[in-house]
N, C-alpha and C positions, 0 to 999 in steps of 0.2 A: 532608420535614416534620420540624421539630425541636420538641422539647418542653423546657420548663424544669422541672427536677426539684426536688423538695423532699424533705428527709430529716428525720426526727425529731431533736429536740434530745437531746444527750448531755452529761452532766456532764464538764467538762474543767477543766484548770488553765491559766491564761494563761501562755504561755512566757516572757513578759517580766517580769510583776510577781508571778507565782505565786498570784494570787487565783483562787478557784473561780468558774467561769463555766459558761454553757450555750452549746454550739456546735451549729449546724445549717446546712443549706443551704436557703434560702428562695427559691423561684422561680429557681433556678440561681445564686444569689449566696450565698457563705459569710457567715455572720453569727455574732457572739459577743456575748452579753448578760450582764449581771450576774445572778448566781443569785438574789439577793433581789428580790422583786417591788416595784414602785412601788405604794403603798397609797392614795394620794390623787391627785386631779386636779392639785393644785398640784405634786406631785412630778414628774408627767409634764411639766407646763409647764416646770418648772425644767430637766429633762433636755433638752427640745427647745430651750430658750433657750441651753443650753450647747453646742448643735450635735450632740447625740446623738439618733439615731433611736430610736423605741420600737417594741416588738413585743408581740404577744399570744402567750402560751404556751397553746395549746389543750389541752383535756382529753386529746386523742390524742397530744400531745407535739410538735406542729409549732409553729414560730415563724412568725408572720405579721406582716409589716411594717404598721405603723399609719400610713397616709397621712392627709391631711386628711379625706377622705370617711369612712374607717374610724373616725377619732377622733370625728367629729361624729355618725355613726350609732351607734357603740358597740354593735354587734349581735353581734360575735364573742365567744363565751364564753371565759373563761380569765383568767389573770393577766397584768398588763402589766409588761414588763421593759425597762430602758434598755440601749442599746448599751454594751458594755463600753469603758471608757476607763481606761488605766493611771494610777494616782495616785501610785505610788511609783517610785523609780528601778529600773532594770533589775537583776535579780539575776544576778551572775556565777556561772555553774555551775562546779563543780569537776569534775575528771576522774571522781571516784567517782559524782557525780550523773549525769553524762552516760552512764555505762555501767550505772547502776542499782545501784551498790554503796554508796550513801549510808547513813550510820548515823544 
């Protein structure tokens, strides 16, 4: 018997665009969302139309994917966050940044 694991969200930095994100494993799938929550239903609709999934960050720190049923029911408490999408060009790391010696 196998189980899909979920792990609580942790603050991370996107390795590509260097923006602050939240990363977690949700039902066995790694996910990364923008740190700033979506504050209106219109913001969630815009994210969905842009092809980004949305997640609820629960009070216990788990990210839960919002499918059509969860969006319609809106019963899971927490803040809503959009899947992270890089908006800037990739940041070329220097050798110092790669070994942790950046100033």
